[in-house]
Structures are given as C-alpha cells and as structure tokens.
C-alpha positions as CSV (number, residue, x, y, z in Angstrom):
1,M,6.6,4.0,-21.7
2,K,7.0,0.5,-20.4
3,T,5.5,-2.5,-22.2
4,I,2.9,-4.7,-20.5
5,E,5.5,-7.5,-20.4
6,E,8.0,-5.2,-18.6
7,M,5.3,-4.1,-16.1
8,R,4.4,-7.8,-15.5
9,Q,7.9,-8.7,-14.7
10,E,8.3,-5.8,-12.3
11,V,5.0,-6.4,-10.5
12,F,5.9,-10.1,-10.3
13,A,9.3,-9.5,-8.7
14,W,7.9,-7.1,-6.1
15,T,5.0,-9.4,-5.3
16,K,7.4,-12.3,-4.6
17,Q,9.6,-10.1,-2.4
18,S,6.5,-8.8,-0.5
19,Y,5.3,-12.3,0.1
20,A,8.7,-13.4,1.3
21,E,8.8,-10.5,3.7
22,K,5.3,-11.5,5.1
23,L,3.7,-8.3,3.9
24,F,1.3,-10.6,2.1
25,A,-0.3,-13.8,3.5
26,G,-2.0,-16.6,1.6
27,T,-3.6,-14.9,-1.4
28,S,-4.2,-11.6,0.5
29,G,-2.4,-8.4,-0.3
30,N,-1.9,-7.0,-3.8
31,L,0.2,-4.5,-5.7
32,S,0.2,-2.7,-9.0
33,M,2.0,-0.2,-11.1
34,Y,0.5,2.4,-13.5
35,D,1.6,3.9,-16.7
36,P,-0.3,7.2,-17.2
37,E,0.9,7.5,-20.8
38,S,-0.9,4.3,-21.9
39,G,-3.5,4.4,-19.1
40,I,-2.7,0.8,-18.2
41,M,-2.5,-0.5,-14.6
42,T,-0.8,-3.9,-14.2
43,I,-1.9,-5.6,-11.0
44,T,-1.8,-9.0,-9.3
45,P,-4.6,-11.5,-10.1
46,T,-7.2,-12.5,-7.7
47,S,-7.0,-15.7,-5.6
48,I,-3.7,-17.1,-7.0
49,P,-1.3,-18.5,-4.4
50,Y,1.8,-16.4,-4.3
51,E,4.0,-19.6,-4.1
52,T,2.9,-20.5,-7.6
53,I,2.3,-17.2,-9.2
54,L,4.0,-16.4,-12.5
55,P,4.8,-13.1,-14.4
56,E,2.2,-13.9,-17.1
57,D,-0.5,-14.2,-14.4
58,M,-0.4,-10.4,-13.8
59,V,-3.4,-8.5,-15.3
60,A,-3.1,-5.4,-17.5
61,M,-6.2,-3.2,-17.3
62,K,-7.6,0.3,-17.5
63,L,-8.7,2.2,-14.4
64,N,-12.3,1.7,-15.3
65,G,-12.0,-2.0,-14.9
66,E,-11.6,-3.0,-18.5
67,V,-9.1,-5.9,-18.8
68,V,-6.6,-5.3,-21.6
69,D,-4.5,-8.4,-21.3
70,G,-4.6,-11.3,-18.8
71,H,-6.0,-14.8,-18.4
72,Y,-7.1,-14.2,-14.8
73,A,-9.5,-11.7,-13.1
74,P,-7.6,-8.8,-11.5
75,S,-7.3,-8.5,-7.7
76,S,-10.6,-7.9,-6.1
77,E,-9.1,-4.7,-4.7
78,W,-8.4,-3.1,-8.1
79,R,-10.8,-0.3,-7.4
80,L,-8.6,0.7,-4.4
81,H,-5.6,1.0,-6.6
82,A,-7.5,2.8,-9.4
83,E,-8.9,5.5,-7.0
84,I,-5.4,6.2,-5.7
85,Y,-4.0,6.6,-9.3
86,K,-6.9,8.9,-10.2
87,A,-6.5,11.0,-7.0
88,F,-2.7,11.3,-6.9
89,P,-0.9,12.0,-10.2
90,E,2.5,11.4,-8.5
91,A,1.5,7.7,-7.8
92,G,3.1,5.2,-10.1
93,A,2.7,2.2,-7.9
94,V,0.5,0.9,-5.0
95,V,1.1,-1.7,-2.4
96,H,-1.8,-3.0,-0.3
97,S,-0.5,-5.3,2.5
98,H,-2.0,-7.3,5.3
99,S,1.2,-7.1,7.4
100,P,0.2,-8.3,10.9
101,Y,1.4,-5.5,13.3
102,A,0.0,-2.6,11.1
103,T,-3.2,-4.6,10.5
104,A,-3.6,-5.0,14.3
105,F,-3.6,-1.2,14.6
106,A,-6.2,-1.1,11.8
107,V,-8.4,-3.6,13.7
108,A,-8.0,-1.6,16.9
109,H,-9.0,1.5,14.9
110,Q,-5.8,3.3,16.0
111,S,-3.5,5.4,13.8
112,I,0.3,5.0,14.2
113,P,1.8,8.1,15.8
114,V,5.1,9.6,14.8
115,I,7.5,7.6,17.1
116,L,10.4,7.2,14.8
117,I,12.6,9.7,13.0
118,E,12.4,7.8,9.7
119,M,8.6,8.1,9.6
120,V,9.0,11.7,8.7
121,P,11.0,11.5,5.4
122,F,9.5,8.2,4.4
123,L,5.9,8.5,5.5
124,G,5.4,12.3,6.0
125,G,4.6,11.8,9.7
126,D,2.0,9.6,11.4
127,V,0.0,6.9,9.6
128,P,-3.6,7.8,9.6
129,L,-6.6,5.5,9.7
130,A,-9.2,5.4,6.9
131,E,-12.8,4.6,7.7
132,F,-14.0,1.1,7.2
133,A,-15.5,0.1,3.9
134,V,-16.5,-3.3,2.5
135,P,-13.4,-4.7,0.6
136,G,-13.6,-4.7,-3.1
137,T,-15.9,-1.6,-3.3
138,D,-15.2,1.9,-4.6
139,A,-15.6,3.1,-1.0
140,V,-12.4,1.4,0.1
141,G,-10.4,3.5,-2.4
142,L,-12.3,6.7,-1.7
143,N,-11.9,6.3,2.1
144,A,-8.2,5.6,1.6
145,V,-7.8,8.6,-0.6
146,A,-9.5,10.8,2.0
147,A,-7.1,9.6,4.7
148,M,-4.0,10.1,2.5
149,Q,-4.4,13.7,1.5
150,E,-1.2,14.6,3.3
151,R,0.4,11.1,3.5
152,P,1.5,8.4,1.1
153,A,0.2,5.6,3.3
154,C,-2.6,4.8,5.6
155,L,-4.3,2.0,7.6
156,M,-7.7,0.8,6.5
157,A,-10.0,0.0,9.4
158,N,-10.3,-3.8,9.9
159,H,-8.5,-4.4,6.6
160,G,-4.8,-3.6,6.3
161,V,-2.3,-1.1,4.8
162,V,-2.1,0.8,1.6
163,A,0.9,2.8,0.4
164,F,1.7,4.5,-2.9
165,G,4.9,5.7,-4.5
166,A,6.4,7.0,-7.7
167,D,7.4,3.4,-8.4
168,L,7.2,0.0,-6.8
169,K,10.5,0.4,-4.9
170,Q,9.2,3.5,-3.2
171,A,5.7,2.1,-2.5
172,H,7.2,-1.1,-1.1
173,I,9.6,0.6,1.3
174,R,6.7,2.8,2.5
175,A,4.7,-0.3,3.3
176,V,7.7,-1.8,5.0
177,Y,8.1,1.3,7.2
178,V,4.4,1.3,8.2
179,E,4.8,-2.3,9.4
180,D,8.1,-1.5,11.2
181,A,6.6,1.5,13.0
182,A,3.6,-0.5,14.0
183,K,5.7,-3.3,15.4
184,I,7.9,-0.9,17.4
185,C,4.9,1.0,18.7
186,Y,3.2,-2.3,19.7
187,Y,6.3,-3.3,21.7
188,A,6.7,0.1,23.2
189,K,3.1,0.1,24.5
190,G,3.9,-3.1,26.3
191,I,6.9,-1.5,28.0
192,G,5.3,1.7,29.1
193,E,4.2,5.1,27.8
194,V,4.8,5.8,24.1
195,H,6.5,9.2,23.6
196,V,5.6,10.8,20.3
197,M,8.0,13.1,18.5
198,S,7.5,16.8,19.1
199,D,6.2,19.1,16.4
200,E,9.5,21.0,16.6
201,A,11.5,17.8,15.9
202,I,9.2,16.9,13.0
203,R,9.6,20.4,11.5
204,A,13.3,20.1,11.9
205,M,13.3,16.7,10.1
206,K,11.3,18.3,7.3
207,G,13.8,21.2,7.1
208,E,11.2,23.8,8.0
C-alpha cells in the first residue's frame, strides 16, 4: 500500500508530464491514482494552474467524495474517476485529457476507427464515443463506463478523452495513443479515404 505522500508525488509527476505534452491545457484535464486497499484516490485539485502546481496540492479522498487530506477542492471531474474505479477493478489510475485532435473527434461525435496496428495492443481496438453529459456530474462517469465495457479508453462527446490503466504509466500511454491515433486519422481524412484495419488483421494482432 502506498502512502498518501507517495501517491501525491506520483500524481504530481505525471501531471507535469501530461501538461508538458499538451494533453492538458490551462487548468483543464486531470488525473488520479487509486489504492483499493485503503480506498483512497489521489487526484489533481480544481482550478490550479499546472505551471505552479505542487505535490502537496494533490487531494486525497474517498470515492464517495469525502476529502481525507488536502487544502484544495478536488478536480470537478472526481466523479468521472470514481465511477471508473468502481466499475473496473483492474483500474489503478485514470487520465482525463483535453488533447486537441482527440477532442476534435469528440466534438464531431465521431469515434476513432482502428487505423494503426498499435491501437490493438494498447487500446484494444477502436476508440468509442461516450454520450454527452454535463461535466462534473455522475452521468459523465456512467456514460464513460458504458462506452468502455470492452476498451480502456474512450472519447466523451463535446468534452475530451478518458483512459484508465493498472497504473499511471499505463493510463498515460493509453491517453497518448488516443491522441496519436486521432491526429493521424485527421491527417489521413485530409489526404483521402481512411482504410480501417480488417477484422482478420485485428484478430491476428490479438493472437486469436
């Protein structure tokens, strides 16, 4: 079991990296990690600029919204993270990004088809689209969970991207691959017809 301080340091490090990679913008985007043994989720705070954020700013809380330790309010999207942890026991970390290319697909209400080989091992296939819900509500998390029944990541209509993993390293790389796939698909659409990988090729990549 990790201590709250250890979790804060880890969440802080991945937050700064995600911001540097432009997965986050301004104060938008958030990430968390969860320790099922203690029942504590450590998450980024709300409305704190990522340029000035510090490890001690991270908020430790229960999945029901009770703050255990922290001098700021948690991210307004804490319910999104909590619903994912409750629905997927394998989830130990969640990254919610507003990366521009993937979010453009979310605004256009388009899923990202399987266009790249690496989408299969890293994302399980295509990136589905969750139905719109008002940010900060339980519905955002519930809609994301519904879209991710067979995927570790999804787009959220008119909102952004969410990805989970066993740890922050895995959740982060999945969010990165969603943005990469969206960017390549966007450019491909400008060149000509987008050719989706065949079911046979997908099964072969999965070793089926």
